[in-house]
N, C-alpha and C positions, 0 to 999 in steps of 0.2 A: 504494500500500500504506500509505503514511504517513497519508493522509487517512482510509482505512478504520479504522486503529487509533485515530486521533484521534476519529472519529465514535463508535466503539464505547465508548471511554473516556468521552466526553461522555454517551452514553446510560446507561452504567452509573452514572455520577455522578448524573445527573438522576433515575434510578429510585431510587437509594439515598437521595438527599435527600428525594424525595417519600415514600419508605417511612418515613423518619424522621418527617416531618411528619404523615403519616396515623397512625402508631403513637402519637405523642405526643398527637394529637387523641383517639384511642380511650382512651388512659390518662387524659387529662384529663376526658373525659366520665364515665369510671368513677369516678375519684377525687372528682369533684364530686357524684356520686350521680345524675347525669342518666340513665345507662343503667338504674339501678334504678328510677327513676321511670317509665321507659318500659316496665318489665317485662322488661328484657333483663339476663340474668345474665352480663354481660361487664364485668368490672372488673379488668383485668390489673394485676399489680404491675410497677412500673417497675424491672426488673432488667437488668443488662448482657446477660445471655443472651437474654432475651426481645427486647430491642431489637436486638441484633446479628443475630439470625436474620431479623427483619423488614427490616432495612436491606439485608442481603445479598440476600435474595429480591427486594426491591424493585429492586435494581440489576440482578439477572439478568432479571427480568421487563421491565425497561426496554429490554433488548436486542431485544425483540420489535419495537420501532419502527424498527430499523436499516434495513430495506428501504424505509421510507417517509420517511426523514429529508429527502430532497430535495423532497418534496411541498409544496404550498402550506400556508400557516399554518392556514387553516380546516380543510383536510383532515387535517392532522397532529393538530390538537386534537380533531377528531371521532374519529379513529382512537385517540387516547390514551384518550378516554372509553370507547370501545368495548372496547379491549384491557384497560382497567382492570377490566372485568367478569370477565376470565379468572381472575386470582388470587382474586377474591372467590368465584367459583364453585368454585374449588379448595377454599377454606376451607369453604364451606357443604356441598359434596357429598362431599368426601373426608375432611377433618379432623373433621367432626362426624358422629356416627353417625346423628343425626336432625336435620333442619333446624330443628326447633322445640326442640331440646335447651336452648339458652340463652335461649329465649323466642321467641314468634311474630314479634316485630319484629326480632330479631337478624339474620336474612338481609337485611332492608332496610337496616339500619345498615351491615352489611359491604359490601353492594353500593354504597351511597352513598360509603363510604370508599374502595372500590376505584375508583370513577369519579373521585373527587377525586384519588386517586393518579395515575391515568392522565392527567387534565388537567394536573396539576402536572408530571408527567414530560414531557409534550409541550411545555408552555410553557417549561420549563427547557431542553429540547432546542432549541426555537426561539431562545431567548435566547442559548444557547451557539453555535448555528449562525451567528448574525449577527456574532459576535466573531472 
């Protein structure tokens, strides 16, 4: 039981940290005007409320990797990238009324950030698993 709780805590932490990094990446791209240059209307303001929701959701989505934590490193990284698509699909299909609302390339950016989140979560989980 103790190992299960430890693993879940590690995965939540890994997902939350990855959520922080992907959120800051999106904010930085918007603040630097890169998203506007790409025709994407995503330039969020860096507020505690915006960041908090993304960090918590990143942690919760990180728990999806729990059944696969004992798998090989390559498999876990692949699953991380694959599972990273799930929160991105949630954003594109549920939170946006139209996938092209913020721009035609916005779903591509969200999917890329989702995959980066998944890879980061899996890599952090691997690093924490070894300690």
